[in-house]
C-alpha positions as CSV (number, residue, x, y, z in Angstrom):
1,M,21.4,33.9,32.4
2,S,23.3,36.7,30.6
3,S,26.1,34.5,29.2
4,Y,26.8,30.9,28.4
5,N,29.8,29.5,30.3
6,L,30.7,25.9,29.7
7,E,33.2,24.8,32.3
8,S,35.1,21.6,32.3
9,L,33.1,18.8,33.7
10,K,34.7,16.4,36.0
11,L,32.8,13.3,35.1
12,P,34.4,9.8,34.7
13,K,35.0,8.5,31.2
14,L,34.2,4.8,31.4
15,T,34.0,2.0,28.9
16,G,33.7,-1.8,28.8
17,N,34.1,-3.6,32.1
18,M,34.7,-0.5,34.2
19,L,31.4,1.0,32.9
20,S,29.6,-2.2,33.8
21,I,31.0,-2.3,37.3
22,F,30.2,1.4,37.8
23,T,26.6,0.9,36.6
24,N,26.1,-2.0,38.9
25,L,27.5,-0.1,41.8
26,I,25.5,3.1,41.4
27,E,22.3,1.0,41.1
28,T,22.7,-0.2,44.7
29,P,21.5,1.9,47.6
30,F,25.0,2.2,49.1
31,G,26.5,3.1,45.7
32,K,23.8,5.7,45.0
33,M,24.4,7.3,48.4
34,L,28.2,7.3,47.8
35,L,28.4,8.5,44.2
36,L,25.2,10.2,43.0
37,N,25.5,13.6,44.7
38,S,29.2,13.9,43.6
39,L,28.2,13.0,40.0
40,L,25.4,15.6,40.0
41,D,27.7,18.3,41.4
42,N,30.5,17.6,38.9
43,G,28.0,17.6,36.1
44,G,26.6,21.0,37.0
45,I,23.1,19.7,37.6
46,P,22.5,21.7,40.9
47,K,23.4,25.0,39.0
48,L,20.9,24.1,36.3
49,R,18.2,23.3,38.9
50,A,18.8,26.6,40.6
51,L,18.3,28.7,37.4
52,N,15.2,30.9,37.4
53,V,14.1,31.1,33.8
54,E,11.2,33.6,33.5
55,D,10.8,33.4,29.7
56,V,7.9,31.5,28.5
57,P,9.1,28.6,26.3
58,T,8.2,28.6,22.7
59,F,7.9,25.5,20.6
60,Y,6.9,26.8,17.2
61,P,8.5,29.5,14.9
62,L,7.6,33.1,15.8
63,A,5.6,33.7,12.7
64,N,2.1,34.9,12.1
65,P,0.7,32.8,9.2
66,N,-3.0,32.9,8.3
67,P,-4.2,29.4,9.2
68,E,-7.2,29.8,6.8
69,H,-5.0,29.9,3.7
70,E,-2.2,27.8,2.4
71,Q,1.1,29.7,2.4
72,P,2.4,29.9,-1.2
73,V,5.7,28.5,-2.3
74,V,8.1,31.5,-2.7
75,V,11.3,31.0,-4.7
76,T,13.5,34.0,-4.8
77,E,16.1,34.7,-7.5
78,P,19.7,34.4,-6.3
79,G,21.9,37.4,-6.8
80,N,25.0,35.6,-8.0
81,P,24.5,31.8,-8.3
82,P,27.8,29.9,-8.2
83,S,29.1,28.8,-11.5
84,N,31.6,26.2,-10.4
85,L,29.3,23.5,-9.2
86,P,29.7,20.0,-10.8
87,Y,26.0,19.6,-11.7
88,P,23.1,21.9,-12.7
89,T,21.3,23.6,-9.9
90,A,17.6,24.2,-9.8
91,W,18.2,27.7,-10.9
92,D,20.2,26.4,-14.0
93,Y,17.2,24.2,-15.0
94,S,14.9,27.2,-14.6
95,N,17.0,29.4,-16.7
96,K,17.4,26.8,-19.5
97,Y,13.6,26.4,-19.6
98,K,13.2,30.1,-19.8
99,N,15.7,30.3,-22.7
100,E,14.1,27.3,-24.4
101,E,17.4,25.4,-24.3
102,I,15.8,22.2,-22.9
103,T,12.3,20.9,-22.1
104,P,11.0,19.1,-19.0
105,I,10.4,16.0,-21.1
106,E,14.1,15.9,-22.1
107,V,15.0,16.3,-18.4
108,A,12.7,13.5,-17.4
109,E,14.3,11.2,-20.0
110,Q,17.8,12.1,-18.8
111,V,16.9,11.6,-15.1
112,L,15.7,8.1,-15.9
113,R,18.8,7.4,-17.9
114,N,21.0,8.6,-15.1
115,I,19.1,6.4,-12.5
116,K,19.5,3.4,-14.8
117,S,23.2,4.1,-15.1
118,S,23.6,4.5,-11.4
119,E,22.4,0.9,-10.9
120,Q,24.9,-0.7,-13.2
121,G,28.2,-2.3,-12.2
122,E,29.3,-4.3,-9.2
123,Q,28.5,-1.5,-6.8
124,P,25.1,0.1,-7.7
125,L,24.2,3.3,-5.9
126,R,20.7,2.0,-4.9
127,I,19.4,5.6,-4.6
128,F,15.8,5.1,-5.6
129,I,13.4,2.3,-4.4
130,A,10.3,3.4,-6.4
131,L,9.9,5.0,-9.8
132,N,6.9,5.5,-12.1
133,R,7.9,6.4,-15.6
134,D,4.4,7.1,-16.8
135,D,3.7,9.4,-13.9
136,L,7.0,11.3,-14.4
137,F,6.4,11.9,-18.1
138,S,2.8,13.0,-17.4
139,Q,4.2,15.7,-15.0
140,A,6.9,16.6,-17.5
141,E,4.4,17.0,-20.4
142,A,2.2,19.3,-18.3
143,S,5.2,21.3,-17.2
144,A,6.4,21.7,-20.8
145,Q,3.0,23.0,-21.9
146,R,2.9,25.5,-19.1
147,I,6.5,26.7,-19.9
148,K,5.7,27.0,-23.6
149,A,2.6,29.0,-22.9
150,G,4.5,31.3,-20.5
151,N,2.4,30.1,-17.6
152,R,5.0,28.6,-15.3
153,F,3.8,27.9,-11.8
154,S,7.1,29.0,-10.3
155,P,10.9,28.9,-11.0
156,L,10.7,25.3,-9.8
157,D,8.4,24.3,-12.6
158,G,10.0,21.4,-14.4
159,V,12.8,21.0,-11.9
160,P,13.3,17.3,-10.9
161,V,13.0,16.7,-7.1
162,A,13.4,13.4,-5.2
163,I,11.4,12.5,-2.0
164,K,12.6,10.3,0.9
165,D,10.5,7.2,1.4
166,E,9.4,8.4,4.8
167,I,7.1,11.0,3.2
168,D,3.8,10.3,1.4
169,M,3.8,11.1,-2.3
170,L,1.3,9.9,-4.9
171,P,1.2,7.4,-6.6
172,F,3.7,5.5,-4.4
173,P,3.5,3.6,-1.1
174,T,5.6,4.8,1.8
175,T,7.7,1.9,3.1
176,V,9.9,3.9,5.5
177,G,12.7,1.6,4.4
178,T,10.9,-1.6,5.7
179,S,9.5,-4.7,4.2
180,F,6.3,-4.6,6.1
181,L,5.0,-1.0,5.7
182,G,3.6,0.6,2.6
183,K,1.7,-2.3,1.2
184,Q,-0.7,0.2,-0.4
185,P,-0.1,3.5,-2.2
186,A,-0.4,6.7,-0.1
187,R,-3.9,8.1,-0.1
188,Q,-2.8,11.7,-0.6
189,D,0.4,13.8,-0.9
190,S,2.1,15.0,2.1
191,T,2.0,18.8,2.5
192,V,5.6,19.0,1.3
193,A,5.0,16.9,-1.8
194,A,1.7,18.8,-2.5
195,R,3.4,22.2,-2.3
196,L,6.2,21.0,-4.6
197,R,3.7,19.7,-7.0
198,A,1.8,23.0,-6.9
199,A,5.0,24.7,-7.7
200,G,5.4,22.5,-10.8
201,A,8.3,20.4,-9.6
202,L,8.9,17.0,-11.3
203,L,8.4,14.6,-8.4
204,V,10.8,11.8,-9.6
205,G,10.3,9.0,-7.1
206,K,11.0,7.7,-3.6
207,T,14.6,7.6,-2.3
208,N,16.1,4.8,-0.2
209,M,16.8,5.3,3.5
210,H,17.9,3.4,6.6
211,E,15.1,1.2,7.9
212,I,12.7,3.4,10.0
213,G,15.5,6.0,10.1
214,I,17.0,4.3,13.1
215,A,20.7,4.7,12.3
216,P,22.9,7.4,10.7
217,N,24.2,5.3,7.8
218,G,23.1,4.2,4.3
219,M,22.5,0.5,5.0
220,N,19.2,-1.0,4.1
221,V,18.8,-4.8,4.1
222,H,15.6,-4.7,2.1
223,H,16.3,-2.2,-0.6
224,G,20.1,-2.3,-0.8
225,T,22.9,-0.2,0.7
226,V,23.1,3.3,-0.7
227,R,26.6,4.0,-1.9
228,N,28.4,7.3,-1.9
229,P,28.7,8.8,-5.4
230,F,32.1,10.2,-4.6
231,D,33.5,6.8,-3.6
232,R,31.3,3.8,-3.8
233,T,33.2,2.0,-1.1
234,C,32.3,4.8,1.4
235,D,29.1,5.4,3.4
236,T,26.5,8.0,2.5
237,G,25.4,8.6,6.0
238,G,21.8,8.5,6.9
239,S,19.0,8.1,7.3
240,S,18.2,10.4,4.3
241,S,20.9,8.5,2.4
242,G,19.1,8.2,-1.0
243,S,18.1,11.8,-1.1
244,A,21.7,13.0,-0.4
245,A,23.1,10.6,-2.9
246,A,20.6,11.6,-5.6
247,V,21.8,15.2,-5.3
248,S,25.5,14.3,-5.0
249,A,25.3,12.1,-8.1
250,G,23.7,15.0,-10.1
251,I,20.5,13.0,-10.8
252,V,18.4,15.8,-9.2
253,P,19.3,19.2,-8.0
254,V,17.0,19.1,-5.0
255,A,15.7,16.3,-2.7
256,I,13.6,16.1,0.4
257,G,14.8,14.4,3.5
258,A,13.7,14.0,7.1
259,D,15.9,14.7,10.2
260,G,15.4,13.7,13.8
261,G,18.9,13.3,15.0
262,G,21.0,14.2,12.0
263,S,19.3,12.3,9.2
264,I,19.5,15.2,6.8
265,R,22.7,16.8,8.0
266,I,24.9,13.7,8.3
267,P,24.3,12.4,4.7
268,A,24.6,16.0,3.4
269,T,28.0,16.2,5.0
270,L,29.3,12.9,3.8
271,C,27.9,13.3,0.3
272,G,29.2,16.9,-0.2
273,V,25.9,18.7,-0.5
274,I,23.9,21.2,1.6
275,G,21.2,19.9,4.0
276,L,18.9,22.0,6.1
277,K,17.0,20.9,9.2
278,P,14.5,23.8,9.5
279,T,13.1,25.2,12.7
280,F,10.7,22.9,14.5
281,G,7.2,23.5,13.1
282,R,8.3,25.6,10.1
283,V,7.8,22.8,7.6
284,S,4.6,20.7,7.9
285,E,5.1,17.1,9.0
286,F,1.7,16.1,7.6
287,G,2.1,13.0,5.5
288,A,5.5,12.0,7.1
289,A,5.9,8.8,9.0
290,P,5.4,9.7,12.8
291,L,8.8,8.3,13.9
292,C,9.8,11.0,16.4
293,W,7.4,13.9,16.1
294,S,9.0,16.1,18.8
295,V,12.4,16.3,17.0
296,A,11.6,15.3,13.4
297,H,11.8,17.9,10.7
298,L,11.4,17.7,6.9
299,G,13.9,19.7,4.9
300,P,15.8,20.0,1.6
301,L,19.1,18.8,0.3
302,A,20.6,20.7,-2.6
């Protein structure tokens, strides 16, 4: 097919009682005989069936990685990073470390203060569901030593990153937003967490999400509803609600979410940040809850 031509479809728009009546009718032999062929024609289904697609379908990115070796984390320098953003970017942190203006230990302290502040008041943000102060400071101290010695793992070394609670990360359990999963800590990092850790990122903690990622909002009856940092009476979107809010509130410059049907893109939009659902198979799903493997992708919010 050389071009894509979307013609107006002549399908009925039904709701409520009319939809119920129509459904009951078309499920009868007489109704199916009377209506089904017309519905298919008006919906363009015969044209779709008649297409002769010779291309072999591809399901994974057209790349040629070496399966015997882990692909390194590559962070490129931006040409002209924006200067009008309300909070520091990952690149800002990297530059401040390079210029010895701050240390990862100071950043870890500020991150925890900001999280504590976000939980105060009548409408707490409820962004994080799991934190480990000792683990965070252990990471920060190791990063500070590397930076001082001039041995940074990458420009992400010392940059705080939050992880959605759908993704395994030591030393935390993975509850997937439920009250019955994650009774024990994860046995190992997901590939995403492991690569961020190998790049020196400060893995702050696990962010809140809609239970099992089942709806595109920030509600969670077990861990509390995630509130939008721009307006705490508004929804964050979901299900990567905590990750989007963590970036939007300026607590971290980068967070990791998961997206099956909009779970990165929706909260990114509502919280005023950038969210990316990468190409299927581009980012490893190892260590992520197997909620919808055929459409689920892990990706960043920043």
